[in-house]
PyMOL Python script that loads the backbone (N, CA, C, O; Angstrom):
from pymol import cmd

cmd.read_pdbstr("""\
ATOM      1  N   MET A   1      27.378  23.783 -46.861  1.00  0.00           N
ATOM      2  CA  MET A   1      27.218  22.347 -46.951  1.00  0.00           C
ATOM      3  C   MET A   1      27.921  21.842 -48.198  1.00  0.00           C
ATOM      4  O   MET A   1      27.989  22.520 -49.223  1.00  0.00           O
ATOM      5  N   GLU A   2      28.422  20.673 -48.079  1.00  0.00           N
ATOM      6  CA  GLU A   2      29.135  20.065 -49.193  1.00  0.00           C
ATOM      7  C   GLU A   2      28.151  19.733 -50.308  1.00  0.00           C
ATOM      8  O   GLU A   2      27.037  19.290 -50.031  1.00  0.00           O
ATOM      9  N   GLY A   3      28.536  19.936 -51.544  1.00  0.00           N
ATOM     10  CA  GLY A   3      27.704  19.585 -52.683  1.00  0.00           C
ATOM     11  C   GLY A   3      26.704  20.657 -53.068  1.00  0.00           C
ATOM     12  O   GLY A   3      25.917  20.454 -53.993  1.00  0.00           O
ATOM     13  N   LEU A   4      26.712  21.775 -52.395  1.00  0.00           N
ATOM     14  CA  LEU A   4      25.783  22.843 -52.734  1.00  0.00           C
ATOM     15  C   LEU A   4      26.522  23.952 -53.438  1.00  0.00           C
ATOM     16  O   LEU A   4      27.715  24.093 -53.169  1.00  0.00           O
ATOM     17  N   PRO A   5      25.965  24.727 -54.281  1.00  0.00           N
ATOM     18  CA  PRO A   5      24.574  24.683 -54.678  1.00  0.00           C
ATOM     19  C   PRO A   5      24.314  23.592 -55.718  1.00  0.00           C
ATOM     20  O   PRO A   5      25.188  23.244 -56.512  1.00  0.00           O
ATOM     21  N   ILE A   6      23.118  23.078 -55.691  1.00  0.00           N
ATOM     22  CA  ILE A   6      22.686  22.085 -56.674  1.00  0.00           C
ATOM     23  C   ILE A   6      22.032  22.848 -57.808  1.00  0.00           C
ATOM     24  O   ILE A   6      21.119  23.636 -57.563  1.00  0.00           O
ATOM     25  N   PRO A   7      22.466  22.642 -59.033  1.00  0.00           N
ATOM     26  CA  PRO A   7      21.881  23.402 -60.146  1.00  0.00           C
ATOM     27  C   PRO A   7      20.410  23.048 -60.349  1.00  0.00           C
ATOM     28  O   PRO A   7      19.996  21.912 -60.119  1.00  0.00           O
ATOM     29  N   TRP A   8      19.631  24.032 -60.780  1.00  0.00           N
ATOM     30  CA  TRP A   8      18.212  23.828 -61.015  1.00  0.00           C
ATOM     31  C   TRP A   8      18.003  23.022 -62.280  1.00  0.00           C
ATOM     32  O   TRP A   8      18.624  23.282 -63.311  1.00  0.00           O
ATOM     33  N   ILE A   9      17.109  22.028 -62.188  1.00  0.00           N
ATOM     34  CA  ILE A   9      16.710  21.206 -63.328  1.00  0.00           C
ATOM     35  C   ILE A   9      15.186  21.222 -63.335  1.00  0.00           C
ATOM     36  O   ILE A   9      14.566  21.004 -62.293  1.00  0.00           O
ATOM     37  N   ALA A  10      14.569  21.476 -64.491  1.00  0.00           N
ATOM     38  CA  ALA A  10      13.118  21.599 -64.564  1.00  0.00           C
ATOM     39  C   ALA A  10      12.403  20.332 -64.107  1.00  0.00           C
ATOM     40  O   ALA A  10      11.429  20.416 -63.359  1.00  0.00           O
ATOM     41  N   ASP A  11      12.867  19.162 -64.539  1.00  0.00           N
ATOM     42  CA  ASP A  11      12.280  17.900 -64.105  1.00  0.00           C
ATOM     43  C   ASP A  11      13.002  17.476 -62.826  1.00  0.00           C
ATOM     44  O   ASP A  11      14.206  17.223 -62.870  1.00  0.00           O
ATOM     45  N   PRO A  12      12.314  17.390 -61.702  1.00  0.00           N
ATOM     46  CA  PRO A  12      12.997  17.135 -60.435  1.00  0.00           C
ATOM     47  C   PRO A  12      13.562  15.726 -60.272  1.00  0.00           C
ATOM     48  O   PRO A  12      14.454  15.527 -59.447  1.00  0.00           O
ATOM     49  N   MET A  13      13.082  14.754 -61.019  1.00  0.00           N
ATOM     50  CA  MET A  13      13.531  13.380 -60.794  1.00  0.00           C
ATOM     51  C   MET A  13      15.040  13.189 -61.012  1.00  0.00           C
ATOM     52  O   MET A  13      15.684  12.557 -60.175  1.00  0.00           O
ATOM     53  N   PRO A  14      15.625  13.700 -62.083  1.00  0.00           N
ATOM     54  CA  PRO A  14      17.077  13.539 -62.200  1.00  0.00           C
ATOM     55  C   PRO A  14      17.830  14.233 -61.065  1.00  0.00           C
ATOM     56  O   PRO A  14      18.878  13.762 -60.623  1.00  0.00           O
ATOM     57  N   ARG A  15      17.280  15.366 -60.598  1.00  0.00           N
ATOM     58  CA  ARG A  15      17.933  16.077 -59.510  1.00  0.00           C
ATOM     59  C   ARG A  15      17.855  15.256 -58.223  1.00  0.00           C
ATOM     60  O   ARG A  15      18.841  15.147 -57.494  1.00  0.00           O
ATOM     61  N   ILE A  16      16.699  14.686 -57.946  1.00  0.00           N
ATOM     62  CA  ILE A  16      16.530  13.880 -56.740  1.00  0.00           C
ATOM     63  C   ILE A  16      17.445  12.662 -56.775  1.00  0.00           C
ATOM     64  O   ILE A  16      17.969  12.242 -55.744  1.00  0.00           O
ATOM     65  N   GLU A  17      17.633  12.100 -57.960  1.00  0.00           N
ATOM     66  CA  GLU A  17      18.458  10.898 -58.092  1.00  0.00           C
ATOM     67  C   GLU A  17      19.950  11.215 -58.199  1.00  0.00           C
ATOM     68  O   GLU A  17      20.773  10.299 -58.187  1.00  0.00           O
ATOM     69  N   SER A  18      20.312  12.499 -58.303  1.00  0.00           N
ATOM     70  CA  SER A  18      21.719  12.854 -58.488  1.00  0.00           C
ATOM     71  C   SER A  18      22.507  12.673 -57.191  1.00  0.00           C
ATOM     72  O   SER A  18      21.965  12.779 -56.091  1.00  0.00           O
ATOM     73  N   GLU A  19      23.783  12.400 -57.350  1.00  0.00           N
ATOM     74  CA  GLU A  19      24.660  12.188 -56.190  1.00  0.00           C
ATOM     75  C   GLU A  19      24.813  13.447 -55.329  1.00  0.00           C
ATOM     76  O   GLU A  19      24.801  13.324 -54.105  1.00  0.00           O
ATOM     77  N   PRO A  20      24.958  14.662 -55.905  1.00  0.00           N
ATOM     78  CA  PRO A  20      25.042  15.848 -55.045  1.00  0.00           C
ATOM     79  C   PRO A  20      23.790  16.043 -54.192  1.00  0.00           C
ATOM     80  O   PRO A  20      23.879  16.452 -53.034  1.00  0.00           O
ATOM     81  N   TYR A  21      22.626  15.749 -54.766  1.00  0.00           N
ATOM     82  CA  TYR A  21      21.385  15.892 -54.006  1.00  0.00           C
ATOM     83  C   TYR A  21      21.349  14.899 -52.852  1.00  0.00           C
ATOM     84  O   TYR A  21      21.045  15.269 -51.718  1.00  0.00           O
ATOM     85  N   ARG A  22      21.657  13.646 -53.140  1.00  0.00           N
ATOM     86  CA  ARG A  22      21.660  12.620 -52.093  1.00  0.00           C
ATOM     87  C   ARG A  22      22.671  12.960 -51.000  1.00  0.00           C
ATOM     88  O   ARG A  22      22.399  12.766 -49.815  1.00  0.00           O
ATOM     89  N   ARG A  23      23.827  13.462 -51.397  1.00  0.00           N
ATOM     90  CA  ARG A  23      24.853  13.840 -50.419  1.00  0.00           C
ATOM     91  C   ARG A  23      24.339  14.988 -49.544  1.00  0.00           C
ATOM     92  O   ARG A  23      24.556  14.987 -48.332  1.00  0.00           O
ATOM     93  N   SER A  24      23.664  15.963 -50.149  1.00  0.00           N
ATOM     94  CA  SER A  24      23.094  17.083 -49.390  1.00  0.00           C
ATOM     95  C   SER A  24      22.035  16.590 -48.404  1.00  0.00           C
ATOM     96  O   SER A  24      21.977  17.052 -47.264  1.00  0.00           O
ATOM     97  N   VAL A  25      21.207  15.659 -48.845  1.00  0.00           N
ATOM     98  CA  VAL A  25      20.184  15.107 -47.959  1.00  0.00           C
ATOM     99  C   VAL A  25      20.842  14.367 -46.800  1.00  0.00           C
ATOM    100  O   VAL A  25      20.410  14.495 -45.655  1.00  0.00           O
ATOM    101  N   ASP A  26      21.879  13.598 -47.091  1.00  0.00           N
ATOM    102  CA  ASP A  26      22.581  12.859 -46.034  1.00  0.00           C
ATOM    103  C   ASP A  26      23.242  13.809 -45.038  1.00  0.00           C
ATOM    104  O   ASP A  26      23.206  13.565 -43.832  1.00  0.00           O
ATOM    105  N   ILE A  27      23.841  14.884 -45.533  1.00  0.00           N
ATOM    106  CA  ILE A  27      24.479  15.867 -44.653  1.00  0.00           C
ATOM    107  C   ILE A  27      23.424  16.518 -43.759  1.00  0.00           C
ATOM    108  O   ILE A  27      23.629  16.668 -42.554  1.00  0.00           O
ATOM    109  N   TYR A  28      22.298  16.900 -44.353  1.00  0.00           N
ATOM    110  CA  TYR A  28      21.216  17.501 -43.569  1.00  0.00           C
ATOM    111  C   TYR A  28      20.707  16.519 -42.515  1.00  0.00           C
ATOM    112  O   TYR A  28      20.509  16.886 -41.357  1.00  0.00           O
ATOM    113  N   THR A  29      20.499  15.280 -42.923  1.00  0.00           N
ATOM    114  CA  THR A  29      20.006  14.266 -41.987  1.00  0.00           C
ATOM    115  C   THR A  29      20.977  14.079 -40.838  1.00  0.00           C
ATOM    116  O   THR A  29      20.562  14.011 -39.681  1.00  0.00           O
ATOM    117  N   ASP A  30      22.251  13.996 -41.139  1.00  0.00           N
ATOM    118  CA  ASP A  30      23.254  13.823 -40.082  1.00  0.00           C
ATOM    119  C   ASP A  30      23.248  15.000 -39.100  1.00  0.00           C
ATOM    120  O   ASP A  30      23.382  14.810 -37.892  1.00  0.00           O
ATOM    121  N   ALA A  31      23.090  16.210 -39.629  1.00  0.00           N
ATOM    122  CA  ALA A  31      23.189  17.397 -38.787  1.00  0.00           C
ATOM    123  C   ALA A  31      21.890  17.735 -38.052  1.00  0.00           C
ATOM    124  O   ALA A  31      21.927  18.165 -36.899  1.00  0.00           O
ATOM    125  N   GLU A  32      20.752  17.545 -38.704  1.00  0.00           N
ATOM    126  CA  GLU A  32      19.492  18.053 -38.160  1.00  0.00           C
ATOM    127  C   GLU A  32      18.527  16.989 -37.658  1.00  0.00           C
ATOM    128  O   GLU A  32      17.653  17.296 -36.848  1.00  0.00           O
ATOM    129  N   VAL A  33      18.658  15.760 -38.111  1.00  0.00           N
ATOM    130  CA  VAL A  33      17.691  14.733 -37.739  1.00  0.00           C
ATOM    131  C   VAL A  33      18.275  13.737 -36.747  1.00  0.00           C
ATOM    132  O   VAL A  33      17.666  13.451 -35.717  1.00  0.00           O
ATOM    133  N   LEU A  34      19.457  13.208 -37.058  1.00  0.00           N
ATOM    134  CA  LEU A  34      20.034  12.156 -36.215  1.00  0.00           C
ATOM    135  C   LEU A  34      20.258  12.552 -34.759  1.00  0.00           C
ATOM    136  O   LEU A  34      20.134  11.690 -33.889  1.00  0.00           O
ATOM    137  N   PRO A  35      20.583  13.817 -34.441  1.00  0.00           N
ATOM    138  CA  PRO A  35      20.699  14.145 -33.024  1.00  0.00           C
ATOM    139  C   PRO A  35      19.402  13.921 -32.243  1.00  0.00           C
ATOM    140  O   PRO A  35      19.439  13.681 -31.036  1.00  0.00           O
ATOM    141  N   TRP A  36      18.263  13.999 -32.922  1.00  0.00           N
ATOM    142  CA  TRP A  36      16.972  13.859 -32.253  1.00  0.00           C
ATOM    143  C   TRP A  36      16.368  12.469 -32.447  1.00  0.00           C
ATOM    144  O   TRP A  36      15.660  11.969 -31.572  1.00  0.00           O
ATOM    145  N   VAL A  37      16.646  11.850 -33.587  1.00  0.00           N
ATOM    146  CA  VAL A  37      16.124  10.512 -33.882  1.00  0.00           C
ATOM    147  C   VAL A  37      17.296   9.672 -34.385  1.00  0.00           C
ATOM    148  O   VAL A  37      17.520   9.579 -35.591  1.00  0.00           O
ATOM    149  N   PRO A  38      18.044   9.059 -33.464  1.00  0.00           N
ATOM    150  CA  PRO A  38      19.291   8.390 -33.839  1.00  0.00           C
ATOM    151  C   PRO A  38      19.132   7.226 -34.816  1.00  0.00           C
ATOM    152  O   PRO A  38      20.082   6.883 -35.518  1.00  0.00           O
ATOM    153  N   ASP A  39      17.950   6.615 -34.873  1.00  0.00           N
ATOM    154  CA  ASP A  39      17.788   5.474 -35.773  1.00  0.00           C
ATOM    155  C   ASP A  39      17.097   5.850 -37.086  1.00  0.00           C
ATOM    156  O   ASP A  39      16.619   4.969 -37.801  1.00  0.00           O
ATOM    157  N   ALA A  40      17.036   7.142 -37.412  1.00  0.00           N
ATOM    158  CA  ALA A  40      16.409   7.592 -38.660  1.00  0.00           C
ATOM    159  C   ALA A  40      17.328   7.313 -39.845  1.00  0.00           C
ATOM    160  O   ALA A  40      18.547   7.225 -39.698  1.00  0.00           O
ATOM    161  N   TRP A  41      16.724   7.175 -41.014  1.00  0.00           N
ATOM    162  CA  TRP A  41      17.496   6.992 -42.234  1.00  0.00           C
ATOM    163  C   TRP A  41      16.689   7.545 -43.404  1.00  0.00           C
ATOM    164  O   TRP A  41      15.486   7.776 -43.285  1.00  0.00           O
ATOM    165  N   VAL A  42      17.349   7.752 -44.518  1.00  0.00           N
ATOM    166  CA  VAL A  42      16.696   8.230 -45.733  1.00  0.00           C
ATOM    167  C   VAL A  42      16.691   7.090 -46.725  1.00  0.00           C
ATOM    168  O   VAL A  42      17.736   6.523 -47.044  1.00  0.00           O
ATOM    169  N   ASP A  43      15.504   6.757 -47.213  1.00  0.00           N
ATOM    170  CA  ASP A  43      15.374   5.720 -48.234  1.00  0.00           C
ATOM    171  C   ASP A  43      15.357   6.442 -49.582  1.00  0.00           C
ATOM    172  O   ASP A  43      14.295   6.808 -50.084  1.00  0.00           O
ATOM    173  N   HIS A  44      16.526   6.642 -50.153  1.00  0.00           N
ATOM    174  CA  HIS A  44      16.664   7.472 -51.353  1.00  0.00           C
ATOM    175  C   HIS A  44      15.782   7.038 -52.520  1.00  0.00           C
ATOM    176  O   HIS A  44      15.261   7.912 -53.214  1.00  0.00           O
ATOM    177  N   PRO A  45      15.582   5.752 -52.782  1.00  0.00           N
ATOM    178  CA  PRO A  45      14.686   5.403 -53.900  1.00  0.00           C
ATOM    179  C   PRO A  45      13.244   5.872 -53.701  1.00  0.00           C
ATOM    180  O   PRO A  45      12.511   6.019 -54.679  1.00  0.00           O
ATOM    181  N   LYS A  46      12.825   6.110 -52.464  1.00  0.00           N
ATOM    182  CA  LYS A  46      11.463   6.564 -52.198  1.00  0.00           C
ATOM    183  C   LYS A  46      11.374   8.076 -51.995  1.00  0.00           C
ATOM    184  O   LYS A  46      10.302   8.594 -51.679  1.00  0.00           O
ATOM    185  N   THR A  47      12.479   8.782 -52.172  1.00  0.00           N
ATOM    186  CA  THR A  47      12.502  10.223 -51.934  1.00  0.00           C
ATOM    187  C   THR A  47      11.649  10.951 -52.964  1.00  0.00           C
ATOM    188  O   THR A  47      11.683  10.644 -54.155  1.00  0.00           O
ATOM    189  N   LYS A  48      10.874  11.931 -52.471  1.00  0.00           N
ATOM    190  CA  LYS A  48      10.053  12.783 -53.330  1.00  0.00           C
ATOM    191  C   LYS A  48      10.431  14.225 -53.053  1.00  0.00           C
ATOM    192  O   LYS A  48      10.916  14.551 -51.970  1.00  0.00           O
ATOM    193  N   LEU A  49      10.210  15.085 -54.030  1.00  0.00           N
ATOM    194  CA  LEU A  49      10.494  16.499 -53.851  1.00  0.00           C
ATOM    195  C   LEU A  49       9.280  17.166 -53.231  1.00  0.00           C
ATOM    196  O   LEU A  49       8.158  16.980 -53.702  1.00  0.00           O
ATOM    197  N   GLY A  50       9.498  17.940 -52.179  1.00  0.00           N
ATOM    198  CA  GLY A  50       8.399  18.634 -51.521  1.00  0.00           C
ATOM    199  C   GLY A  50       8.939  19.726 -50.632  1.00  0.00           C
ATOM    200  O   GLY A  50      10.143  19.809 -50.387  1.00  0.00           O
ATOM    201  N   TYR A  51       8.058  20.550 -50.157  1.00  0.00           N
ATOM    202  CA  TYR A  51       8.448  21.661 -49.322  1.00  0.00           C
ATOM    203  C   TYR A  51       7.530  21.722 -48.115  1.00  0.00           C
ATOM    204  O   TYR A  51       6.368  21.322 -48.189  1.00  0.00           O
ATOM    205  N   GLU A  52       8.045  22.217 -47.014  1.00  0.00           N
ATOM    206  CA  GLU A  52       7.253  22.412 -45.811  1.00  0.00           C
ATOM    207  C   GLU A  52       7.297  23.894 -45.465  1.00  0.00           C
ATOM    208  O   GLU A  52       8.364  24.502 -45.391  1.00  0.00           O
ATOM    209  N   ILE A  53       6.134  24.450 -45.259  1.00  0.00           N
ATOM    210  CA  ILE A  53       6.052  25.839 -44.834  1.00  0.00           C
ATOM    211  C   ILE A  53       5.510  25.823 -43.411  1.00  0.00           C
ATOM    212  O   ILE A  53       4.323  25.566 -43.209  1.00  0.00           O
ATOM    213  N   PRO A  54       6.350  26.090 -42.430  1.00  0.00           N
ATOM    214  CA  PRO A  54       5.890  26.049 -41.039  1.00  0.00           C
ATOM    215  C   PRO A  54       5.130  27.330 -40.670  1.00  0.00           C
ATOM    216  O   PRO A  54       5.708  28.272 -40.126  1.00  0.00           O
ATOM    217  N   PHE A  55       3.840  27.348 -40.973  1.00  0.00           N
ATOM    218  CA  PHE A  55       3.044  28.547 -40.751  1.00  0.00           C
ATOM    219  C   PHE A  55       3.075  28.984 -39.291  1.00  0.00           C
ATOM    220  O   PHE A  55       3.147  30.178 -38.999  1.00  0.00           O
ATOM    221  N   THR A  56       3.022  28.018 -38.372  1.00  0.00           N
ATOM    222  CA  THR A  56       3.024  28.372 -36.958  1.00  0.00           C
ATOM    223  C   THR A  56       4.301  29.112 -36.593  1.00  0.00           C
ATOM    224  O   THR A  56       4.257  30.140 -35.918  1.00  0.00           O
ATOM    225  N   ARG A  57       5.423  28.597 -37.033  1.00  0.00           N
ATOM    226  CA  ARG A  57       6.689  29.245 -36.694  1.00  0.00           C
ATOM    227  C   ARG A  57       6.817  30.611 -37.358  1.00  0.00           C
ATOM    228  O   ARG A  57       7.421  31.522 -36.793  1.00  0.00           O
ATOM    229  N   GLU A  58       6.260  30.757 -38.539  1.00  0.00           N
ATOM    230  CA  GLU A  58       6.416  32.006 -39.273  1.00  0.00           C
ATOM    231  C   GLU A  58       5.430  33.089 -38.838  1.00  0.00           C
ATOM    232  O   GLU A  58       5.773  34.271 -38.830  1.00  0.00           O
ATOM    233  N   PHE A  59       4.213  32.696 -38.479  1.00  0.00           N
ATOM    234  CA  PHE A  59       3.162  33.687 -38.274  1.00  0.00           C
ATOM    235  C   PHE A  59       2.594  33.727 -36.856  1.00  0.00           C
ATOM    236  O   PHE A  59       1.844  34.652 -36.541  1.00  0.00           O
ATOM    237  N   TYR A  60       2.911  32.786 -36.004  1.00  0.00           N
ATOM    238  CA  TYR A  60       2.342  32.735 -34.658  1.00  0.00           C
ATOM    239  C   TYR A  60       2.899  33.861 -33.798  1.00  0.00           C
ATOM    240  O   TYR A  60       4.108  34.088 -33.752  1.00  0.00           O
ATOM    241  N   VAL A  61       2.010  34.551 -33.128  1.00  0.00           N
ATOM    242  CA  VAL A  61       2.399  35.608 -32.199  1.00  0.00           C
ATOM    243  C   VAL A  61       1.859  35.210 -30.836  1.00  0.00           C
ATOM    244  O   VAL A  61       0.646  35.104 -30.654  1.00  0.00           O
ATOM    245  N   TYR A  62       2.743  34.990 -29.886  1.00  0.00           N
ATOM    246  CA  TYR A  62       2.340  34.551 -28.555  1.00  0.00           C
ATOM    247  C   TYR A  62       1.506  35.626 -27.869  1.00  0.00           C
ATOM    248  O   TYR A  62       1.864  36.804 -27.849  1.00  0.00           O
ATOM    249  N   GLN A  63       0.391  35.187 -27.312  1.00  0.00           N
ATOM    250  CA  GLN A  63      -0.439  36.071 -26.513  1.00  0.00           C
ATOM    251  C   GLN A  63      -0.586  35.422 -25.149  1.00  0.00           C
ATOM    252  O   GLN A  63      -1.168  34.342 -25.043  1.00  0.00           O
ATOM    253  N   PRO A  64      -0.082  36.045 -24.122  1.00  0.00           N
ATOM    254  CA  PRO A  64      -0.162  35.429 -22.795  1.00  0.00           C
ATOM    255  C   PRO A  64      -1.615  35.304 -22.359  1.00  0.00           C
ATOM    256  O   PRO A  64      -2.459  36.102 -22.766  1.00  0.00           O
ATOM    257  N   PRO A  65      -1.911  34.302 -21.529  1.00  0.00           N
ATOM    258  CA  PRO A  65      -3.287  34.142 -21.061  1.00  0.00           C
ATOM    259  C   PRO A  65      -3.719  35.323 -20.188  1.00  0.00           C
ATOM    260  O   PRO A  65      -2.897  36.046 -19.623  1.00  0.00           O
ATOM    261  N   ARG A  66      -5.025  35.486 -20.102  1.00  0.00           N
ATOM    262  CA  ARG A  66      -5.567  36.556 -19.270  1.00  0.00           C
ATOM    263  C   ARG A  66      -5.211  36.292 -17.803  1.00  0.00           C
ATOM    264  O   ARG A  66      -4.910  35.159 -17.430  1.00  0.00           O
ATOM    265  N   PRO A  67      -5.245  37.317 -16.993  1.00  0.00           N
ATOM    266  CA  PRO A  67      -4.976  37.111 -15.562  1.00  0.00           C
ATOM    267  C   PRO A  67      -6.021  36.175 -14.952  1.00  0.00           C
ATOM    268  O   PRO A  67      -7.182  36.172 -15.362  1.00  0.00           O
ATOM    269  N   LEU A  68      -5.594  35.390 -13.976  1.00  0.00           N
ATOM    270  CA  LEU A  68      -6.468  34.414 -13.346  1.00  0.00           C
ATOM    271  C   LEU A  68      -7.682  35.065 -12.697  1.00  0.00           C
ATOM    272  O   LEU A  68      -8.775  34.498 -12.720  1.00  0.00           O
ATOM    273  N   THR A  69      -7.506  36.226 -12.130  1.00  0.00           N
ATOM    274  CA  THR A  69      -8.639  36.915 -11.492  1.00  0.00           C
ATOM    275  C   THR A  69      -9.722  37.270 -12.517  1.00  0.00           C
ATOM    276  O   THR A  69     -10.915  37.189 -12.224  1.00  0.00           O
ATOM    277  N   GLU A  70      -9.296  37.659 -13.713  1.00  0.00           N
ATOM    278  CA  GLU A  70     -10.253  37.980 -14.779  1.00  0.00           C
ATOM    279  C   GLU A  70     -11.010  36.732 -15.222  1.00  0.00           C
ATOM    280  O   GLU A  70     -12.220  36.780 -15.444  1.00  0.00           O
ATOM    281  N   ILE A  71     -10.296  35.620 -15.348  1.00  0.00           N
ATOM    282  CA  ILE A  71     -10.928  34.362 -15.758  1.00  0.00           C
ATOM    283  C   ILE A  71     -11.925  33.908 -14.693  1.00  0.00           C
ATOM    284  O   ILE A  71     -13.045  33.512 -15.017  1.00  0.00           O
ATOM    285  N   ASN A  72     -11.522  33.964 -13.432  1.00  0.00           N
ATOM    286  CA  ASN A  72     -12.421  33.568 -12.345  1.00  0.00           C
ATOM    287  C   ASN A  72     -13.675  34.441 -12.305  1.00  0.00           C
ATOM    288  O   ASN A  72     -14.774  33.935 -12.075  1.00  0.00           O
ATOM    289  N   ALA A  73     -13.521  35.732 -12.524  1.00  0.00           N
ATOM    290  CA  ALA A  73     -14.676  36.637 -12.532  1.00  0.00           C
ATOM    291  C   ALA A  73     -15.636  36.268 -13.656  1.00  0.00           C
ATOM    292  O   ALA A  73     -16.852  36.279 -13.468  1.00  0.00           O
ATOM    293  N   GLU A  74     -15.082  35.937 -14.837  1.00  0.00           N
ATOM    294  CA  GLU A  74     -15.932  35.549 -15.968  1.00  0.00           C
ATOM    295  C   GLU A  74     -16.659  34.240 -15.668  1.00  0.00           C
ATOM    296  O   GLU A  74     -17.838  34.100 -15.992  1.00  0.00           O
ATOM    297  N   ILE A  75     -15.971  33.289 -15.057  1.00  0.00           N
ATOM    298  CA  ILE A  75     -16.614  32.015 -14.700  1.00  0.00           C
ATOM    299  C   ILE A  75     -17.756  32.255 -13.716  1.00  0.00           C
ATOM    300  O   ILE A  75     -18.837  31.688 -13.875  1.00  0.00           O
ATOM    301  N   GLU A  76     -17.532  33.080 -12.713  1.00  0.00           N
ATOM    302  CA  GLU A  76     -18.580  33.375 -11.739  1.00  0.00           C
ATOM    303  C   GLU A  76     -19.778  34.051 -12.401  1.00  0.00           C
ATOM    304  O   GLU A  76     -20.924  33.748 -12.066  1.00  0.00           O
ATOM    305  N   GLN A  77     -19.523  34.955 -13.327  1.00  0.00           N
ATOM    306  CA  GLN A  77     -20.609  35.623 -14.042  1.00  0.00           C
ATOM    307  C   GLN A  77     -21.395  34.617 -14.875  1.00  0.00           C
ATOM    308  O   GLN A  77     -22.625  34.665 -14.902  1.00  0.00           O
ATOM    309  N   LEU A  78     -20.701  33.707 -15.554  1.00  0.00           N
ATOM    310  CA  LEU A  78     -21.378  32.694 -16.362  1.00  0.00           C
ATOM    311  C   LEU A  78     -22.171  31.741 -15.484  1.00  0.00           C
ATOM    312  O   LEU A  78     -23.274  31.337 -15.852  1.00  0.00           O
ATOM    313  N   GLU A  79     -21.629  31.376 -14.327  1.00  0.00           N
ATOM    314  CA  GLU A  79     -22.365  30.512 -13.398  1.00  0.00           C
ATOM    315  C   GLU A  79     -23.653  31.186 -12.950  1.00  0.00           C
ATOM    316  O   GLU A  79     -24.699  30.542 -12.868  1.00  0.00           O
ATOM    317  N   ALA A  80     -23.580  32.474 -12.662  1.00  0.00           N
ATOM    318  CA  ALA A  80     -24.775  33.217 -12.247  1.00  0.00           C
ATOM    319  C   ALA A  80     -25.809  33.230 -13.366  1.00  0.00           C
ATOM    320  O   ALA A  80     -27.000  33.064 -13.102  1.00  0.00           O
ATOM    321  N   GLU A  81     -25.378  33.425 -14.610  1.00  0.00           N
ATOM    322  CA  GLU A  81     -26.305  33.411 -15.746  1.00  0.00           C
ATOM    323  C   GLU A  81     -26.949  32.045 -15.898  1.00  0.00           C
ATOM    324  O   GLU A  81     -28.152  31.947 -16.137  1.00  0.00           O
ATOM    325  N   ILE A  82     -26.161  30.994 -15.760  1.00  0.00           N
ATOM    326  CA  ILE A  82     -26.684  29.630 -15.890  1.00  0.00           C
ATOM    327  C   ILE A  82     -27.709  29.358 -14.787  1.00  0.00           C
ATOM    328  O   ILE A  82     -28.781  28.818 -15.061  1.00  0.00           O
ATOM    329  N   LEU A  83     -27.394  29.721 -13.561  1.00  0.00           N
ATOM    330  CA  LEU A  83     -28.340  29.518 -12.465  1.00  0.00           C
ATOM    331  C   LEU A  83     -29.643  30.278 -12.707  1.00  0.00           C
ATOM    332  O   LEU A  83     -30.722  29.752 -12.433  1.00  0.00           O
ATOM    333  N   GLU A  84     -29.558  31.500 -13.214  1.00  0.00           N
ATOM    334  CA  GLU A  84     -30.754  32.282 -13.525  1.00  0.00           C
ATOM    335  C   GLU A  84     -31.585  31.585 -14.599  1.00  0.00           C
ATOM    336  O   GLU A  84     -32.808  31.511 -14.479  1.00  0.00           O
ATOM    337  N   LEU A  85     -30.940  31.074 -15.646  1.00  0.00           N
ATOM    338  CA  LEU A  85     -31.668  30.359 -16.704  1.00  0.00           C
ATOM    339  C   LEU A  85     -32.316  29.091 -16.153  1.00  0.00           C
ATOM    340  O   LEU A  85     -33.441  28.760 -16.528  1.00  0.00           O
ATOM    341  N   LEU A  86     -31.621  28.382 -15.269  1.00  0.00           N
ATOM    342  CA  LEU A  86     -32.203  27.178 -14.669  1.00  0.00           C
ATOM    343  C   LEU A  86     -33.410  27.514 -13.794  1.00  0.00           C
ATOM    344  O   LEU A  86     -34.387  26.765 -13.762  1.00  0.00           O
ATOM    345  N   ARG A  87     -33.340  28.642 -13.086  1.00  0.00           N
ATOM    346  CA  ARG A  87     -34.488  29.063 -12.268  1.00  0.00           C
ATOM    347  C   ARG A  87     -35.704  29.362 -13.152  1.00  0.00           C
ATOM    348  O   ARG A  87     -36.838  29.035 -12.800  1.00  0.00           O
ATOM    349  N   GLU A  88     -35.447  29.990 -14.308  1.00  0.00           N
ATOM    350  CA  GLU A  88     -36.554  30.292 -15.228  1.00  0.00           C
ATOM    351  C   GLU A  88     -37.181  29.009 -15.757  1.00  0.00           C
ATOM    352  O   GLU A  88     -38.403  28.927 -15.881  1.00  0.00           O
ATOM    353  N   VAL A  89     -36.365  28.008 -16.071  1.00  0.00           N
ATOM    354  CA  VAL A  89     -36.860  26.763 -16.656  1.00  0.00           C
ATOM    355  C   VAL A  89     -37.605  25.943 -15.591  1.00  0.00           C
ATOM    356  O   VAL A  89     -38.672  25.392 -15.860  1.00  0.00           O
ATOM    357  N   SER A  90     -37.041  25.868 -14.398  1.00  0.00           N
ATOM    358  CA  SER A  90     -37.634  25.026 -13.361  1.00  0.00           C
ATOM    359  C   SER A  90     -38.830  25.679 -12.677  1.00  0.00           C
ATOM    360  O   SER A  90     -39.571  25.015 -11.953  1.00  0.00           O
ATOM    361  N   GLY A  91     -39.014  26.925 -12.896  1.00  0.00           N
ATOM    362  CA  GLY A  91     -40.201  27.602 -12.398  1.00  0.00           C
ATOM    363  C   GLY A  91     -39.997  28.234 -11.110  1.00  0.00           C
ATOM    364  O   GLY A  91     -40.919  28.844 -10.569  1.00  0.00           O
TER     365      GLY A  91
END
""", "prot")
cmd.dss("prot")
cmd.show_as("cartoon", "prot")
cmd.util.cbc("prot")
cmd.orient("prot")
């Protein structure tokens, strides 16, 4: 990307307000945001420094659902238990 790397500065405000940083944000927005949200824009005076850690993307492990026959069997067993409890209550 153009304007990278941006040198590290301990106080982030001058870095956020710097032209290389703004140019990097604009390049990122053009490449990654505008294709999905064409009317998006960056209001540079309101920009804050922050980070996003996508825990779901990093740590999620897909587990397929149980087979339908297993789920149906469990539902039938639970229905039988509920009916038995209702019989006990109703006398």
